[in-house]
C-alpha positions as CSV (number, residue, x, y, z in Angstrom):
1,M,93.2,13.8,24.0
2,E,89.8,13.4,25.6
3,E,88.8,16.9,24.5
4,Y,89.8,16.1,21.0
5,K,87.9,12.8,20.9
6,K,84.7,14.2,22.5
7,L,84.6,17.3,20.4
8,S,85.3,15.3,17.2
9,E,82.0,13.5,17.8
10,A,80.3,16.7,16.7
11,F,81.5,16.1,13.2
12,H,79.7,12.8,12.9
13,P,77.0,12.9,15.5
14,E,73.9,10.8,16.1
15,H,70.8,12.5,14.6
16,P,68.8,14.5,15.2
17,F,71.6,16.9,16.1
18,L,70.7,20.3,17.6
19,F,73.5,22.9,17.8
20,I,72.7,25.7,20.3
21,L,74.8,28.8,19.9
22,G,74.6,31.7,22.2
23,G,76.8,34.4,23.8
24,A,78.4,37.2,21.9
25,K,81.5,37.5,19.6
26,F,79.4,37.2,16.4
27,E,82.5,37.2,14.1
28,T,84.0,34.2,15.9
29,K,80.8,32.1,15.9
30,I,79.5,32.6,12.3
31,P,82.2,30.2,11.0
32,L,80.7,27.6,13.3
33,V,77.3,28.1,11.8
34,E,78.6,27.8,8.3
35,N,80.6,24.7,9.2
36,F,77.7,22.9,10.8
37,L,75.0,23.6,8.3
38,N,75.9,20.3,6.6
39,V,76.1,18.4,9.9
40,A,73.4,19.7,12.3
41,D,69.7,19.1,11.8
42,Q,69.0,22.5,13.4
43,I,71.0,25.4,14.6
44,F,69.5,27.7,17.2
45,I,71.2,31.1,17.4
46,G,70.4,33.1,20.6
47,G,71.9,35.5,23.0
48,A,73.7,38.6,21.6
49,L,74.2,36.7,18.4
50,A,70.5,36.5,17.5
51,K,69.9,40.0,16.2
52,P,73.0,40.4,14.0
53,A,72.8,36.8,12.7
54,S,69.1,37.3,11.7
55,E,70.2,40.1,9.4
56,I,72.6,38.1,7.2
57,A,71.8,35.9,4.3
58,L,72.7,32.7,6.3
59,A,69.5,33.4,8.4
60,Q,67.4,32.3,5.5
61,N,68.5,28.7,5.8
62,P,65.6,26.6,7.1
63,K,67.9,24.8,9.5
64,I,68.6,28.0,11.4
65,I,66.2,28.9,14.2
66,F,66.0,32.0,16.4
67,P,64.4,33.1,19.6
68,I,60.7,33.7,19.5
69,G,59.9,37.4,19.8
70,D,62.5,40.1,20.2
71,K,65.8,38.9,18.9
72,A,67.6,41.7,20.8
73,A,66.1,40.8,24.2
74,L,68.4,40.6,27.1
75,D,67.3,37.0,28.0
76,A,65.5,34.1,26.4
77,N,61.8,34.3,27.0
78,P,59.6,31.4,28.2
79,E,58.3,30.8,24.7
80,T,61.8,30.4,23.4
81,I,62.7,28.0,26.3
82,E,59.6,25.9,25.5
83,M,60.5,25.7,21.8
84,L,64.0,24.6,22.8
85,R,62.6,22.1,25.2
86,D,60.6,20.5,22.3
87,K,63.7,20.5,20.0
88,I,65.9,19.0,22.8
89,S,63.3,16.3,23.5
90,Q,63.7,15.1,19.9
91,A,67.5,15.4,19.8
92,K,70.0,12.6,20.2
93,F,73.1,14.9,20.2
94,V,73.2,18.5,21.4
95,L,76.2,20.9,21.2
96,W,75.8,24.1,23.3
97,N,78.1,27.0,23.5
98,G,77.3,30.4,25.1
99,P,74.5,31.9,27.3
100,L,71.1,32.8,25.9
101,G,71.1,36.3,27.5
102,K,73.3,39.0,28.9
103,Y,74.4,36.6,31.5
104,E,77.2,38.8,32.9
105,D,74.6,41.5,33.8
106,G,72.3,39.1,35.6
107,Y,70.0,38.0,32.8
108,T,70.4,34.4,33.6
109,K,66.9,32.8,33.7
110,G,66.9,31.6,30.1
111,T,70.4,30.1,30.3
112,I,69.6,28.4,33.6
113,A,66.4,27.0,32.3
114,L,68.2,25.7,29.2
115,A,71.0,24.1,31.3
116,E,68.3,22.3,33.5
117,I,66.5,21.0,30.4
118,L,69.7,19.7,28.9
119,A,70.8,18.1,32.2
120,E,67.6,16.0,32.1
121,S,67.9,15.1,28.4
122,P,68.8,11.6,27.4
123,A,70.7,13.1,24.4
124,K,74.5,13.2,24.3
125,V,75.1,16.8,25.4
126,I,78.4,18.6,25.0
127,I,78.8,22.1,26.3
128,G,81.5,24.7,26.3
129,G,82.2,28.3,26.9
130,G,83.4,30.1,30.1
131,D,80.0,31.5,31.3
132,T,78.2,28.3,30.3
133,E,80.7,26.1,32.3
134,N,80.6,28.5,35.3
135,M,76.8,28.4,35.4
136,V,76.7,24.6,35.2
137,D,79.1,24.5,38.2
138,E,76.9,27.0,40.2
139,L,73.9,24.7,39.5
140,N,75.9,21.6,40.6
141,I,74.9,19.7,37.5
142,R,78.3,19.1,35.9
143,D,77.9,15.3,36.1
144,K,74.7,15.4,34.0
145,F,76.5,16.2,30.7
146,Y,78.3,13.9,28.4
147,F,81.2,16.3,28.1
148,I,82.1,19.8,29.2
149,S,84.9,21.5,27.2
150,L,87.4,23.6,29.1
151,A,89.0,24.9,25.9
152,G,87.0,28.1,25.5
153,G,88.1,29.9,22.3
154,A,90.1,26.8,21.2
155,M,86.9,24.8,21.3
156,L,85.3,27.2,18.8
157,D,88.4,27.2,16.6
158,F,88.5,23.4,16.6
159,L,84.8,23.1,15.7
160,A,85.1,25.8,13.0
161,N,88.3,24.4,11.4
162,G,88.3,20.7,12.4
163,T,91.8,21.0,13.8
164,L,94.2,23.2,15.8
165,P,98.0,23.8,15.3
166,A,98.9,21.8,18.3
167,I,96.9,18.8,17.1
168,E,98.5,18.9,13.7
169,V,102.0,18.9,15.4
170,L,101.0,15.8,17.4
171,Q,99.7,14.0,14.4
């Protein structure tokens, strides 16, 4: 129930609302982008998603922002991290899912830097995703976030569709 309540806040957040979307699995994350274009003030698309997302019509929306420089880079560069630091400093609500680089192969600097920036932010920060959660635990900063989703793929489904079959049964 707590997961449902906290994630539901993303549908009616405080503004400015920054949605940070990284990781891979392009086909599962594009519905999130489409769903949140009317809710988020800005949507940053990084990680392995950046290059393919930059090549579709959705990328022309002015709310969508990408890494600075090479969109196919294996990690977020310092310029991208500084740009995100600026956006985060203005945000009141941040939703983050997925690493900013090829985390599983050791490209972790950008993701770690982002986690540390978000941990210090006064914004309400909700994070999710297996690699993201593991990294936050490794940094011992779990308690710095408003909420950490343990739902993985179910979190993405819920955010994309606004519900899940189990929730509908309970209602």
